[in-house]
Steps between C-alpha positions, in 0.01 A plus 500: 500500500276322772359832651403625136340169418300496815402870455366428145321179616315703776451818298139593408444648171258744650649858532654554843696795637889464468559524869278203583686296217847602629389395861381174358824446316705583814305241709570238227869583493503449881327159475703379216831596667398267793397227254850528334683470822290203611565324161870579517552293811398164346684603186812549696458155651481347157782707360727453809461116482565481133810704522624292797436183309674631178816594706496157687458682843294350790132557455262531792175289457302768691368834376792743454333794318444704823855452606638618168242790488584653837861460469519651147274790593701594807830489316367691211375774721826523692704507180272756328506742790881461507527566127269795517671668799847444368431641154190734506561692839850638389363577148195685649688711755826558341454489116183664367572437131214318303723276302678376812177453665359310218803280481487438882136414469568244236779352694278457817229336276756260360627428848165440641419264213838306554434483869159351450632245247792404741263498807286218347821297409636559858173400654467188288863392588429570872190289500685211334756522778225454750439154340865385510595286790756654737811273567522374861851637544396865469 
């Protein structure tokens, strides 16, 4: 939605060739993707701290958005690659049926979505454990 809004805001009503408009749209998509990632990190800080407070877990007073972001992205990539390799590779090389391939693709998409959601929860819990004091006996 953001790339389209930016494209329309910068679009001139004068007739231009479609290739130039497409190149301009591609540049705006690249810029807005970076803006979304930059905006995501403070949002993760706010969301992470509110979740920790709601669950009565230790909350760090410092900025935790970056810690949640890099942990969640790393785990999401690992889980997504694992799900894709376990499901899609045998489907592609052993079974060449279109319905089986479509079902395997849907399963991989569902697993990637679930791994992304669980990754952010795991990262938030991991960051809250950083704030917990370690007992002296351990």
